[in-house]
C-alpha positions, 0 to 999 in steps of 0.5 A, a space after each residue: 749474512 755478515 762476517 767480522 774479521 775474526 769469523 772470517 779468519 777462523 773460516 779460512 784457517 779451518 779450510 786451508 787446514 783441511 786442505 793441507 791435511 788432505 794434501 799430506 795424506 794424498 802425498 805421503 800416506 794414501 792415494 786412490 786408484 782406478 783399476 783400468 782394464 782386465 789384467 787383474 781379473 778375477 780379483 779386481 775388475 775394471 772401474 773398481 776403485 782402490 785405496 793405496 798405502 803409500 807409507 808401508 814400503 818406506 819401511 819394508 819392501 813389498 812382499 810376494 802376493 801383495 797387490 800393488 800400484 806401479 809406474 811401468 816404463 812409460 811415466 804417464 801410466 800406472 798399472 795395478 799388479 801382484 808382486 810375484 818375486 823380489 830381488 835375489 829370488 829366482 823364477 821360471 814359468 814352465 808348462 803353465 806353472 810358476 816356479 820360484 826358487 825351485 818350488 811350484 807355487 800354488 796360485 789360488 787367485 788365477 783362473 787359468 794356467 799361463 800359456 807362455 813360458 818364461 825362462 829361468 832368471 834371477 830378480 835384480 836387486 832393488 826390483 820386483 817381478 809382477 804379474 796380472 792375475 789374468 795372466 794371459 791378458 796381462 802386460 806385466 813384468 814378462 814384457 821387458 819393453 813396457 814393464 820389465 823388472 820394476 824398480 822399487 822407486 816405481 812401485 807407488 804403494 800397496 793396494 789395501 781396499 776396494 772402496 767403490 763400487 760400495 757393493 764390492 767394497 773389501 779389504 785386500 789381504 794378500 795370500 801367501 805364495 806357497 810352493 810345493 817342492 818339485 824335484 825336476 831339474 830346473 833349466 838354466 838359461 842365459 
């Protein structure tokens, strides 16, 4: 099969254009991510592959309930977690219950109550507080040494879809974190 110079040039231009388009999408718009570990069970499982939207957070900050991919303090790793609280909100975990701004949050996406308490704290400006859905087996914002409060620039993007395995493919719609008023006195600790 012989190509003349114009046909060869067309092929090269087509391939180069496709590669540049794919690179643009991967760098600025979408990325794939493989779930590793059990920290997001029962909603995401080890080995599932996600499509991550990298553009939304250029226009607005992450919202509570959204599943995100983050860069923890070790820059060679990436984790998938759920945004629990955002800057300026206060948070406390006591007696297995999550409280945000004084409200006990109903979390239908977790299987068991948390075993450990977390002291009352205010989420610092420019950060989010994230946790895995498998609360008792997750390295997340409660672990200050490895994750802590996640700076917004370390939020890679919002997980929007499971695409692999095909029989588990689905769009990820974040639940609304709704609270129930509690009239108990909050503990204020430094």
